C-alpha positions in Angstrom: 2.3 141.6 -117.6 4.7 144.0 -119.3 7.9 144.7 -117.3 9.6 147.6 -118.8 8.5 151.2 -119.0 8.5 150.9 -122.9 6.4 147.7 -122.8 3.8 149.4 -120.6 3.6 152.2 -123.1 3.2 149.8 -125.9 0.2 148.3 -124.3 -1.6 151.6 -123.8 -0.9 152.4 -127.6 -2.1 149.1 -128.7 -5.4 149.2 -127.0 -6.1 152.7 -128.5 -5.0 151.3 -131.8 -7.3 148.3 -131.5 -10.3 150.7 -130.8 -9.4 152.8 -134.0 -9.1 149.5 -136.0 -12.6 148.3 -134.9 -14.1 151.5 -135.8 -12.4 151.4 -139.2 -13.5 147.9 -139.9 -17.0 148.4 -138.7 -17.2 151.5 -141.0 -15.9 149.4 -143.9 -18.5 146.4 -143.2 -21.3 148.9 -143.0 -20.6 150.6 -146.3 -20.5 147.1 -148.0 -23.9 146.0 -146.5 -25.4 149.6 -147.3 -24.3 149.1 -150.8 -25.5 145.6 -151.1 -28.8 146.7 -149.6 -29.4 149.3 -152.4 -28.2 146.8 -155.2 -30.8 144.0 -153.7 -33.5 146.7 -153.5 -32.7 147.4 -157.2 -32.4 151.3 -156.3 -29.8 151.9 -158.8 -30.1 155.8 -158.5 -29.4 155.7 -154.8 -26.6 153.0 -155.4 -24.9 155.4 -157.8 -25.1 158.3 -155.6 -23.8 156.3 -152.7 -20.9 154.7 -154.8 -18.6 157.8 -154.6 -19.0 157.6 -150.8 -18.6 153.7 -151.0 -15.3 154.1 -152.8 -14.1 156.6 -150.4 -14.8 154.6 -147.5 -13.0 151.4 -149.0 -9.9 153.3 -150.1 -9.4 155.2 -146.8 -9.8 151.7 -145.0 -7.2 150.1 -147.4 -5.0 153.0 -147.0 -4.7 152.5 -143.2 -4.1 148.6 -143.8 -7.5 147.3 -142.4 -8.0 145.6 -145.5 -5.5 144.9 -148.5 -5.7 147.5 -151.4 -6.4 144.9 -153.8 -9.5 143.5 -151.9 -10.9 147.1 -151.8 -10.1 147.6 -155.5 -12.1 144.1 -156.3 -14.9 145.0 -154.3 -15.1 148.4 -156.0 -14.9 147.0 -159.3 -17.5 144.3 -158.8 -20.1 146.9 -157.2 -19.4 149.1 -160.3 -20.1 146.4 -162.8 -23.3 145.5 -160.9 -24.5 149.2 -160.8 -23.7 149.7 -164.5 -25.5 146.8 -165.9 
């Protein structure tokens, strides 16, 4: 249990931030799953349309520190190669 006033406030802040991070991580995972489904279904037109949104979501999540920037870039690169080929 936190004893000081600042520690109590910090606990409240961490709870809120944890919820925000969970939402962001979920958004990221859903975007990856959606893109993989489109590729599996061999629907390249929809995949190409969704790619810009996918890229945007990954970079937003990387910017906030949920995933590393290199991880986001790597995933975007791999997906891009799969779509183009």
